C-alpha positions as CSV (number, residue, x, y, z in Angstrom):
1,M,-11.6,-2.4,11.1
2,S,-11.4,-1.2,14.9
3,E,-11.9,2.6,15.0
4,L,-8.3,3.0,17.2
5,L,-6.0,1.1,15.0
6,P,-2.3,0.5,15.6
7,I,-0.5,2.1,12.7
8,F,3.0,1.0,11.3
9,P,4.7,3.9,9.9
10,L,7.4,3.5,7.5
11,P,9.3,5.5,4.5
12,N,9.3,3.5,1.7
13,V,6.2,1.1,2.1
14,V,2.5,1.5,0.7
15,L,0.1,-1.1,1.4
16,F,-3.0,-1.7,-1.0
17,P,-6.3,-4.0,-0.4
18,Q,-5.9,-7.7,-0.8
19,V,-2.3,-7.7,-1.4
20,F,0.2,-9.4,0.6
21,L,3.1,-7.7,2.5
22,P,6.2,-9.5,4.2
23,L,7.3,-7.7,7.1
24,H,10.2,-8.0,9.6
25,I,9.6,-6.6,12.7
26,F,12.5,-5.3,15.3
27,E,12.0,-2.2,16.7
28,P,10.9,-2.9,20.6
29,R,7.9,-0.5,20.2
30,Y,6.7,-2.7,16.8
31,R,7.6,-6.1,18.5
32,T,4.9,-4.9,21.3
33,M,2.6,-3.5,19.0
34,V,2.9,-7.0,16.7
35,T,2.5,-9.0,20.2
36,D,-0.8,-6.8,21.1
37,A,-2.4,-7.2,17.7
38,L,-1.5,-11.5,18.1
39,A,-3.2,-11.1,21.3
40,G,-6.2,-9.3,19.6
41,D,-7.8,-8.4,16.1
42,R,-4.8,-9.5,14.2
43,M,-5.2,-5.7,12.5
44,I,-2.0,-3.4,11.8
45,G,-2.9,-0.1,9.5
46,M,0.4,0.7,7.0
47,V,1.1,4.3,7.1
48,L,3.9,6.1,5.0
49,L,6.2,8.6,6.5
50,Q,6.0,12.3,5.0
51,P,9.5,13.8,3.8
52,G,11.6,14.8,6.9
53,W,11.0,11.6,8.9
54,E,14.7,11.3,9.8
55,V,14.7,14.4,12.3
56,D,12.1,12.4,14.8
57,Y,11.9,8.9,13.6
58,D,12.1,7.2,16.8
59,G,9.5,9.7,17.8
60,R,6.2,10.3,16.2
61,P,6.8,12.1,12.6
62,P,4.0,13.1,10.3
63,V,2.5,10.5,8.2
64,Y,0.3,10.9,5.7
65,A,-3.5,10.7,6.4
66,V,-4.6,7.7,4.0
67,G,-3.4,4.1,4.7
68,C,-4.6,0.5,4.4
69,S,-5.1,-1.7,7.2
70,G,-4.0,-5.0,7.0
71,L,-4.2,-8.5,8.8
72,I,-1.6,-10.9,9.9
73,T,-1.9,-14.3,8.0
74,H,1.0,-15.8,8.9
75,F,3.6,-14.8,11.8
76,E,6.9,-16.5,13.1
77,R,8.3,-14.9,16.2
78,L,12.4,-15.4,16.3
79,P,14.3,-16.3,19.8
80,D,15.4,-12.5,20.1
81,G,11.6,-11.3,20.3
82,R,11.8,-9.8,16.7
83,Y,9.0,-11.2,14.4
84,N,8.5,-11.8,10.5
85,I,5.0,-11.3,9.7
86,V,2.7,-11.4,6.5
87,L,0.2,-8.6,6.2
88,R,-3.0,-8.9,3.8
89,G,-4.3,-5.6,2.8
90,L,-8.0,-5.2,4.0
91,E,-9.3,-1.4,3.6
92,R,-8.1,1.7,3.1
93,F,-8.7,4.1,5.7
94,R,-7.8,8.3,6.8
95,I,-6.5,9.1,9.8
96,T,-8.4,11.7,12.0
97,S,-6.2,11.8,15.1
98,E,-3.7,9.7,17.1
99,D,-3.7,8.2,20.4
100,D,-0.4,8.3,22.3
101,S,-1.0,6.2,25.4
102,R,1.5,3.6,24.2
103,A,4.9,3.2,22.8
104,Y,3.6,2.3,19.5
105,R,1.3,4.3,17.3
106,R,-2.4,4.1,17.1
107,A,-4.7,6.0,15.4
108,L,-8.5,6.9,15.1
109,V,-9.5,6.1,11.4
110,Q,-12.4,6.4,9.2
111,P,-13.0,3.7,6.3
112,L,-12.7,4.8,2.9
113,A,-14.9,2.0,0.6
114,E,-14.3,1.9,-2.8
115,P,-17.3,3.4,-4.7
116,A,-19.5,1.2,-6.3
117,L,-18.5,1.5,-10.3
118,E,-21.6,2.7,-12.5
119,E,-21.8,1.1,-16.0
120,H,-19.5,3.6,-17.8
121,D,-16.7,3.3,-15.3
122,R,-16.9,-0.4,-15.9
123,T,-16.2,0.3,-19.8
124,A,-13.8,2.5,-18.7
125,L,-12.1,-0.3,-16.3
126,R,-12.3,-2.8,-18.7
127,Q,-10.3,-0.7,-21.5
128,H,-7.6,0.5,-18.9
129,R,-7.0,-3.0,-17.8
130,M,-6.1,-4.5,-21.4
131,Q,-3.9,-1.5,-21.7
132,L,-2.3,-2.3,-18.2
133,E,-1.7,-6.1,-19.1
134,S,-0.3,-4.6,-22.7
135,I,1.9,-2.0,-21.1
136,V,3.2,-4.2,-18.0
137,A,4.3,-7.3,-20.4
138,A,6.3,-5.1,-22.3
139,V,8.1,-3.4,-19.7
140,T,8.6,-6.2,-17.5
141,R,8.6,-9.0,-20.5
142,G,5.5,-10.8,-18.7
143,E,7.2,-11.6,-15.3
144,E,4.4,-8.9,-13.6
145,L,1.5,-10.6,-15.1
146,Q,1.7,-14.5,-13.9
147,G,-1.8,-15.6,-13.1
148,S,-3.0,-12.3,-13.8
149,A,-6.0,-14.1,-15.8
150,A,-7.7,-15.2,-12.8
151,M,-7.5,-11.7,-10.7
152,S,-10.5,-9.4,-10.5
153,D,-10.0,-5.9,-12.1
154,E,-10.1,-4.6,-8.3
155,D,-7.1,-6.9,-7.1
156,L,-5.0,-6.4,-10.5
157,V,-4.5,-2.8,-10.2
158,N,-4.0,-3.0,-6.4
159,A,-0.8,-5.9,-6.8
160,L,0.6,-3.7,-9.7
161,S,0.1,-0.6,-7.8
162,Q,1.8,-2.4,-5.0
163,Y,4.5,-4.8,-6.6
164,L,5.9,-2.6,-9.5
165,D,9.2,-0.5,-8.6
166,F,7.4,2.8,-8.2
167,E,8.4,5.6,-5.9
168,P,6.8,5.3,-2.4
169,L,5.1,8.4,-3.2
170,E,3.8,7.5,-6.5
171,K,2.5,4.7,-4.9
172,Q,0.8,7.1,-1.8
173,A,-0.8,9.1,-4.6
174,L,-2.2,6.0,-6.4
175,L,-3.6,4.6,-2.7
176,E,-5.1,7.9,-2.3
177,R,-7.3,7.6,-6.0
178,P,-11.1,8.1,-4.8
179,C,-12.0,4.7,-6.9
180,L,-11.0,1.9,-8.5
181,R,-11.2,3.5,-11.8
182,S,-9.3,6.6,-11.0
183,R,-6.5,4.5,-9.7
184,A,-6.2,2.4,-13.1
185,G,-5.9,5.7,-15.0
186,A,-3.1,7.1,-13.0
187,L,-1.3,3.8,-12.7
188,L,-1.5,3.7,-16.3
189,E,-0.2,7.0,-16.6
190,L,2.6,6.1,-14.6
191,L,3.5,3.1,-16.6
192,E,3.3,5.0,-19.9
193,M,5.7,7.4,-18.8
194,R,8.2,4.6,-17.5
195,R,7.9,3.0,-21.3
196,L,8.6,6.9,-22.4
197,L,11.6,7.1,-20.6
198,Q,12.8,3.6,-21.2
199,R,12.9,4.9,-25.1
200,T,14.7,8.2,-24.1
201,P,18.2,8.2,-23.4
202,G,19.4,10.0,-20.7
203,A,15.7,10.6,-19.1
204,T,15.4,10.4,-15.5
205,R,12.2,10.0,-13.6
206,T,10.9,12.9,-11.1
207,P,9.0,11.8,-8.1
208,H,5.5,13.4,-8.1
């Protein structure tokens, strides 16, 4: 990952490592970002806008410090200059500062590698996985688990974190978890809460 990374802030999208994300790029500044990325290493960092972004969306509203880099694996440039692209999540990062020399945003970032798990963490992770698969199958009638048996623990946890219908702030909290075991545990808590709400008439979910 380049230290100075183009960042694409959105109010409702969180990218996770090894997960694919389709995007439609239409704003002029971000068309330029994609053009520049395609001419270079094809890397873009996805970050979540903080609440209140509407006041200064055309400027540089605050974003959460932890995001995820992505590689442009596919792209289509439309006749009017817009792009359809697909990103594959690569690595979490933390923003240390921003560079404002271009129309689009770029940031100095520090990679946040997933720490190696001890044996007791791996045991707990295997238990979390079995519980996750059971709950997801019950909540979604198995629709979200197609092909999951062939996925690694990390890929499954990250895919569920991104693709399940959680609030953006809930997904951001999952991304910021310090390790895979912690993320799996937090994901399990969110799913158990959802299942509880489904069983409780009139209950509503409050974002964290």
